[in-house]
VOGU-3710 file (C-alpha; in Angstrom, 3 decimals, decimal comma):
1> mvttnnlnyh> 88,224/124,082/246,546  89,544/121,579/244,161  92,621/121,462/241,877  92,517/120,109/238,404  95,092/120,510/235,534  96,935/123,036/237,679  93,767/125,335/237,922  92,171/126,145/241,248  88,356/126,309/241,276  85,606/126,519/243,842
11> veidvqqkrp> 82,621/124,139/243,706  79,704/126,402/244,447  76,567/124,452/245,411  72,973/125,683/245,920  69,561/124,078/246,193  66,205/125,762/245,933  62,897/124,020/247,054  59,222/124,838/247,004  56,234/122,708/248,289  52,609/122,873/247,492
21> kgeiacgdaf> 50,463/125,329/249,204  49,163/124,040/252,439  51,805/121,440/252,822  54,047/121,764/256,013  56,756/119,475/254,840  58,629/119,106/251,525  58,312/115,716/249,734  61,860/116,103/248,373  64,833/115,662/250,515  68,220/117,019/249,841
31> msdifkeegr> 71,332/115,931/251,905  75,016/116,440/251,708  78,223/115,741/253,463  81,864/116,677/252,991  84,598/114,219/253,891  87,784/116,133/254,014  90,085/113,273/254,839  88,872/111,672/251,602  88,532/114,717/249,482  84,829/113,992/248,675
41> tilvlsdgig> 81,667/115,882/248,657  78,520/113,876/248,403  75,054/115,226/247,455  71,847/113,267/247,452  68,378/114,364/246,228  65,437/112,039/246,867  61,899/112,482/245,740  59,132/110,759/247,820  56,080/109,782/245,717  53,302/112,355/246,215
51> hgikasvlat> 53,801/115,100/248,678  53,372/116,046/252,404  54,505/114,261/255,447  54,537/110,703/254,126  56,545/111,700/251,030  58,950/113,787/253,293  59,683/110,734/255,536  60,222/108,334/252,714  62,508/110,889/250,825  64,409/111,583/254,083
61> ltatmalkyt> 64,851/107,978/254,656  66,070/107,308/251,151  68,505/110,248/251,159  69,947/109,242/254,568  70,569/105,720/253,492  71,950/106,797/250,161  74,335/109,214/251,756  75,507/106,594/254,339  76,171/103,936/251,882  77,912/106,141/249,422
71> rfhtkpeisa> 80,062/107,361/252,223  81,321/103,793/252,779  81,883/103,179/249,044  79,143/100,555/248,843  78,523/99,475/245,211  75,469/101,497/244,026  73,492/98,531/242,737  73,747/96,987/246,186  73,021/100,063/248,254  69,998/100,633/245,787
81> riimealpks> 68,729/97,229/246,658  69,021/97,777/250,361  67,214/101,065/250,117  64,363/99,646/248,054  63,901/96,727/250,457  63,681/99,174/253,321  60,976/101,246/251,748  57,257/100,388/251,604  55,923/99,192/248,187  52,904/100,448/246,148
91> sdgkesyatf> 49,751/98,420/246,086  51,077/96,181/243,241  54,187/95,431/245,291  56,637/96,342/242,593  57,532/100,083/242,785  59,430/101,636/245,604  58,226/104,877/246,959  61,174/107,047/246,373  63,683/108,110/243,632  67,180/109,343/244,152
101> tiievetdgq> 70,085/111,155/242,580  73,590/110,725/243,962  76,415/113,069/242,993  80,014/112,696/244,167  82,617/115,443/243,524  86,226/114,672/244,451  89,156/116,947/244,941  90,792/115,789/241,750  87,743/116,947/239,745  86,305/113,495/239,396
111> vriinydnpp> 82,387/113,694/239,262  80,207/110,638/239,483  76,396/110,886/239,030  74,021/107,842/239,792  70,421/108,451/238,974  67,355/106,312/239,734  64,091/107,537/238,175  64,747/111,328/238,692  64,830/113,557/235,666  68,252/113,450/233,887
121> vliirngklf> 71,033/115,433/235,243  71,994/118,483/232,860  75,665/119,305/232,456  76,662/122,536/230,827  80,152/123,072/229,429  81,243/125,925/227,113  77,502/127,095/226,780  76,467/123,719/225,332  74,888/120,552/226,688  77,645/118,141/227,644
131> epkeyelevr> 76,730/114,523/227,722  79,500/112,202/228,897  79,030/108,434/228,231  76,291/106,909/230,299  76,283/103,301/231,472  73,679/101,293/233,420  73,836/99,184/236,449  71,101/96,599/237,365  69,761/96,869/240,850  70,588/93,707/242,708
141> grenigkllr> 67,856/91,461/243,820  65,234/89,163/242,093  62,493/91,521/242,978  64,273/94,384/241,269  64,491/92,863/237,867  64,274/95,667/235,126  65,232/98,458/237,648  68,162/100,408/236,414  70,578/102,970/237,819  71,911/105,413/235,108
151> crefiarked> 75,524/106,489/235,817  77,858/108,994/234,321  81,380/109,857/235,299  83,666/112,686/234,055  86,381/115,213/234,986  84,962/118,679/235,848  86,469/121,709/234,252  86,277/125,442/235,352  82,947/126,980/234,404  81,050/123,589/234,224
161> riiflsdgiv> 77,697/123,555/235,708  75,621/120,512/236,765  71,859/120,903/237,385  69,864/118,231/239,104  66,049/118,289/239,526  63,038/116,633/240,998  60,140/115,826/238,729  58,122/118,682/240,177  60,260/120,982/237,939  59,798/118,958/234,724
171> qsglggsryp> 56,033/118,452/235,432  55,226/122,061/236,209  52,462/123,462/234,149  51,070/120,177/233,595  47,406/120,451/232,313  47,757/124,185/231,623  47,330/125,901/228,198  51,051/126,516/227,669  52,436/123,223/228,833  49,600/120,749/228,883
181> mgwgienvyn> 52,076/117,904/229,091  54,273/119,697/231,574  57,282/121,865/231,130  59,357/118,918/229,989  63,077/118,170/230,302  63,909/119,713/226,965  62,315/123,029/227,855  64,143/122,923/231,231  67,329/122,359/229,469  66,879/125,057/226,912
191> faltqanrmp> 65,888/127,528/229,689  69,013/126,669/231,774  71,254/127,086/228,714  69,672/130,319/227,756  70,190/131,704/231,309  73,910/130,486/231,454  74,715/131,940/228,024  72,978/135,283/228,609  74,759/135,563/232,032  78,009/133,686/231,760
201> nisaaklark> 78,869/134,413/235,413  75,365/133,523/236,860  75,861/132,024/240,393  74,649/128,528/241,219  72,059/130,105/243,694  70,760/132,593/241,002  70,381/129,997/238,343  68,709/127,494/240,729  66,408/130,216/241,711  65,428/131,136/238,221
211> isnqasmndd> 64,692/127,497/237,246  62,621/127,105/240,446  60,730/130,443/239,944  59,934/129,478/236,380  58,522/126,247/237,376  56,313/128,043/239,999  55,220/130,476/237,250  54,161/127,592/235,080  51,849/126,549/237,833  50,461/130,061/238,349
221> fevkddttcg> 52,758/130,627/241,349  51,313/127,689/243,316  53,294/124,611/242,560  51,216/121,411/242,470  54,136/119,079/243,390  57,373/119,501/245,510  60,000/121,023/243,387  63,828/120,880/243,914  66,482/122,385/241,652  70,105/122,143/242,593
231> viyfreprkf> 73,040/123,660/240,741  76,818/122,885/241,010  79,068/125,528/239,536  82,868/125,098/239,139  84,294/128,562/238,985  87,252/130,922/239,954  87,172/131,259/243,810  86,069/134,476/245,377  88,347/135,423/248,221  87,217/137,034/251,447
241> mlitgppfyk> 88,736/137,857/254,869  86,886/138,520/258,164  89,042/140,044/260,989  87,796/140,052/264,545  89,752/140,694/267,831  93,179/142,264/268,348  96,452/140,025/268,311  97,395/138,497/271,658  100,607/140,441/271,942  100,560/144,095/271,365
251> ikdydfadri> 103,992/143,988/269,826  102,441/142,098/267,001  99,996/144,878/266,063  101,962/146,091/263,101  102,529/142,572/261,653  98,819/141,927/262,262  97,797/145,003/260,351  100,343/144,379/257,561  99,140/140,720/257,082  95,637/142,059/256,429
261> ksfdgkkiic> 96,703/144,865/254,149  98,447/142,252/251,906  95,310/140,091/251,492  94,205/140,051/247,862  90,322/140,009/248,210  87,581/141,857/250,055  87,808/142,378/253,763  85,644/143,398/256,718  86,464/144,065/260,391  84,137/143,042/263,259
271> ggttaeiiar> 85,146/144,856/266,213  85,814/148,424/267,147  89,127/147,849/268,968  90,340/145,663/266,138  89,605/148,475/263,676  91,236/151,108/265,836  94,511/149,117/265,873  94,472/148,552/262,063  93,624/152,120/261,493  96,543/153,299/263,730
281> eldipveieh> 99,147/150,891/262,246  98,150/151,567/258,599  97,501/155,289/259,194  93,911/155,044/257,733  91,081/157,281/259,145  88,052/155,470/260,555  85,078/156,585/262,630  84,320/153,858/265,153  80,630/153,264/266,377  80,684/151,950/269,879
291> iaknpetlpq> 78,406/149,154/271,256  74,716/150,125/271,589  73,209/150,003/275,095  70,467/147,776/273,879  72,042/144,319/272,973  69,278/143,805/270,373  70,325/146,989/268,543  73,604/146,671/266,572  75,620/149,887/265,801  75,602/151,176/262,261
301> vsnmegfemv> 78,467/150,280/259,900  81,537/152,469/260,046  83,581/153,308/256,897  87,339/152,475/256,425  89,447/152,658/253,247  90,279/149,205/251,935  87,459/147,466/253,905  83,923/146,671/252,844  82,624/147,558/256,231  83,568/147,863/259,950
311> tegiltlgkv> 81,007/146,538/262,524  80,864/146,034/266,162  82,282/142,694/267,240  80,887/139,793/269,221  77,306/141,024/269,166  77,284/141,103/265,422  79,137/137,757/265,112  76,527/136,119/267,349  73,805/137,532/265,144  75,592/136,364/262,120
321> eeilesynse> 75,692/132,807/263,466  72,095/132,869/264,214  71,232/134,118/260,765  73,357/131,484/259,022  71,897/128,700/261,067  68,364/129,421/260,078  69,083/130,512/256,522  67,179/128,719/253,719  66,145/129,486/250,191  63,225/131,676/251,350
331> trlqdnpaek> 65,384/134,019/253,485  65,588/137,608/252,365  68,523/139,549/253,899  68,007/143,116/255,047  70,508/145,979/255,337  71,355/145,824/259,070  74,961/145,143/259,891  74,849/141,460/260,660  72,751/140,629/257,505  75,302/142,689/255,461
341> vvrlllqhds> 78,008/140,427/256,940  76,065/137,323/256,111  75,435/138,569/252,466  79,139/139,146/251,995  80,080/135,627/253,469  77,672/133,955/251,129  79,052/135,894/248,071  82,401/134,503/248,573  83,899/131,035/248,576  87,424/131,041/250,012
351> ieiilgtrin> 87,014/132,627/253,377  90,005/133,393/255,776  89,051/134,390/259,460  91,755/136,246/261,310  90,872/135,742/265,030  92,828/137,820/267,431  93,010/136,233/270,832  93,748/139,339/273,120  91,138/139,432/275,965  88,584/142,292/275,839
361> wahqdpeqpi> 87,899/142,970/279,470  84,664/144,800/278,568  83,304/141,301/277,717  84,031/139,618/280,906  80,899/140,532/282,843  79,434/137,126/284,105  75,971/138,410/283,523  76,553/138,854/279,747  75,650/136,165/277,267  78,235/133,395/276,748
371> elelrkfvvk> 78,879/134,720/273,117  80,482/137,811/274,748  83,025/135,739/276,693  83,747/133,058/274,057  84,304/134,836/270,809  86,384/131,909/269,421  83,527/129,503/269,831  81,058/131,646/267,963  83,546/131,968/265,147  84,041/128,224/265,114
381> rimkiltnkf> 80,214/127,756/264,917  80,231/130,185/261,891  83,028/128,297/260,342  81,155/124,924/260,821  78,016/126,302/259,233  79,704/127,931/256,323  81,610/124,686/255,529  78,904/122,119/256,049  75,803/123,981/255,122  77,155/126,428/252,317
391> fkhveieyl> 80,043/124,487/251,087  82,604/127,194/251,671  86,274/126,753/252,120  87,054/128,285/255,442  90,310/128,696/257,421  90,783/130,281/260,845  94,095/131,934/261,703  94,643/132,604/265,445  96,836/135,656/266,297
//
């Protein structure tokens, strides 16, 4: 979450990718990192020429180097030269085999965009195309004469959207009857603006998916080139609380329940004992489902007034961690308890985890999986994935 002009907003980021049929690797590479000590989030999209394994390797190498040099504040024109020197050249010895877009977002709202030969980045503000002043940097080195980095800087506002693309999106439909010259950047822009204006609250994930799906439709649902669409959305944060485990001291049960009751946002409970304590202290009826005998079968969700859902504890959290770890743009969540928890986590931005530290002796059987013994480590893994992979603002409070 960042603060600008006394307004708090969350930076929602999502990236959707598709690869040509028959290819096992995507020739576009997206990488990111969050540097909390500096208040910076760095995103890099690189497009390797062609598609398949070779393009994937080149794009990954480029994105890795771009992320590293940006992390250390290397001047863009210098890092670009180093990247181009490291990559193989085309047969004429002039062109590097990968393009890239670097986007930096700082906690004061400052945004910096550096683009080398990828389609222009679209910025939407107040339902219109926003075009901050662009300046050019020449890539260092005699062999790079004429190669330019196109740069833009601006202060983000709440409800701004940034859309970055690989040329697979822009060139979709190439050779077809509708878009013989490809979809084109102007059509992409118009499509994105139409979607944003028709659905003012459209999420980053949904907008990125709509653009990516339209590109696929342009190619009769079989993209001819690797396609990547990323969206950054600056918006009001959606607050969420996950509660798991009773407080260490029983005497703190009421304070624990009152702390949860006063939270302004959606809440879930993972753990039958935890739910029983909250229900007792707040005098709320709840029907608790107990742990299933088969560890692969999670109990059904229980209902409790004021909470989105009540699930079993450590088994559910272990499954949640597993789903988040493997989650990608093609994942489709079902309606079982763990996947419902994942869906709620992904729908929110500012996530508080209340982790009770009282030992549950039912989970101390040495033959049980380690997740049953070390709940706090499962929660820490979930926090790490939510922060680094999904750009969520997550805090853990131990009680």
